[in-house]
C-alpha positions in Angstrom: 0.0 0.0 0.0 1.2 3.5 -0.9 0.4 5.4 2.3 2.1 8.9 1.8 3.7 11.2 -0.6 7.0 12.6 0.8 8.0 16.0 -0.5 11.2 18.0 -0.2 11.0 21.6 -1.2 13.4 24.6 -1.3 11.3 27.7 -0.7 11.8 31.4 -0.4 11.1 32.1 3.2 12.7 34.3 5.8 11.5 32.2 8.7 9.4 29.2 9.6 6.2 31.2 9.6 6.8 32.3 6.0 7.6 28.6 5.1 4.3 27.6 6.8 2.4 30.0 4.5 4.0 28.3 1.4 2.9 24.9 2.8 -0.6 26.3 3.2 -0.6 27.3 -0.4 0.6 23.8 -1.4 -2.1 22.1 0.7 -4.7 24.4 -0.9 -3.5 23.5 -4.5 -3.4 19.7 -3.6 -6.7 19.8 -1.8 -5.3 17.5 0.8 -3.4 17.9 4.1 0.3 18.6 4.0 2.3 18.3 7.2 5.8 19.7 7.9 8.2 17.0 9.0 11.2 19.3 9.2 12.3 22.9 8.4 15.9 24.2 8.1 17.8 26.9 6.3 19.5 25.8 3.1 23.2 26.2 3.7 24.2 27.1 0.1 21.5 29.7 -0.3 20.5 31.3 3.0 17.4 33.0 1.4 15.9 29.5 1.0 14.5 27.1 3.5 14.4 23.3 3.1 11.1 21.7 4.0 10.4 18.0 4.3 6.6 17.4 4.0 4.2 14.5 4.0 0.7 14.2 2.6 -1.6 11.2 2.6 -1.9 9.0 -0.5 -3.6 5.8 0.5 -3.4 4.0 -2.9 -3.5 0.2 -3.0 -1.7 -0.4 -6.4 1.4 1.1 -8.1 -0.6 2.2 -11.1 -3.1 4.2 -8.9 -0.3 5.6 -6.7 1.6 6.8 -9.8 -1.4 8.5 -11.4 -2.5 10.1 -8.1 1.0 11.4 -7.3 1.4 12.8 -10.8 -2.0 14.5 -10.6 -0.8 16.1 -7.4 2.6 17.0 -8.7 1.2 18.7 -11.8 -0.9 20.9 -9.6 2.3 22.3 -8.1 4.7 22.4 -11.1 5.4 21.4 -14.7 7.5 19.8 -16.1 8.9 17.1 -13.9 11.9 14.8 -14.3 10.6 11.4 -13.3 12.1 8.1 -12.1 11.1 4.8 -10.7 12.5 1.7 -9.2 10.9 -1.7 -8.8 12.4 -4.8 -7.2 9.9 -7.6 -7.3 7.3 -6.8 -4.7 8.3 -3.2 -3.9 7.9 -0.1 -6.1 9.2 3.5 -5.8 8.4 6.6 -7.8 10.2 10.0 -7.6 10.1 13.3 -9.4 12.0 16.6 -9.4 11.0 20.0 -10.6 13.4 22.9 -10.5 13.1 26.6 -11.6 16.7 26.7 -12.8 15.9 24.1 -15.5 12.6 25.6 -16.7 10.0 24.3 -14.3 7.0 26.6 -13.7 5.6 26.6 -10.2 1.9 27.4 -9.7 2.6 27.8 -5.9 4.5 31.1 -5.3 7.7 30.7 -3.3 8.9 27.3 -4.4 12.3 27.2 -6.1 12.8 23.4 -6.3 10.9 20.4 -5.2 10.8 16.6 -5.3 8.4 13.9 -4.4 9.0 10.3 -3.4 6.4 7.5 -3.1 7.1 3.9 -2.0 5.1 0.9 -0.9 7.9 -0.1 1.5 6.9 0.0 5.1 
């Protein structure tokens, strides 16, 4: 079962409160809850914060999980660089969108983001 979507985002935010506003905009676009797992400053670019986020997925099959996560991802940005791994009974999907390689973000404040979905416990 694919339980959650794990997100990592680099966002323009001066403090945690500003980062929380960006997360609120993400949740509004996705129309699903998004929780902050961690917040820290990005050491290479101090104007950016690194956020680790989770949102529920609850999909029983790899096909449904992939379609659902892509529908969510496309609400945040386009285009995405996608990847996957499968080893017998386990499946993983990931994607990256970055402003510096032409991605357009529909959520203001995001500079870079990735998603990761797995059926591993």
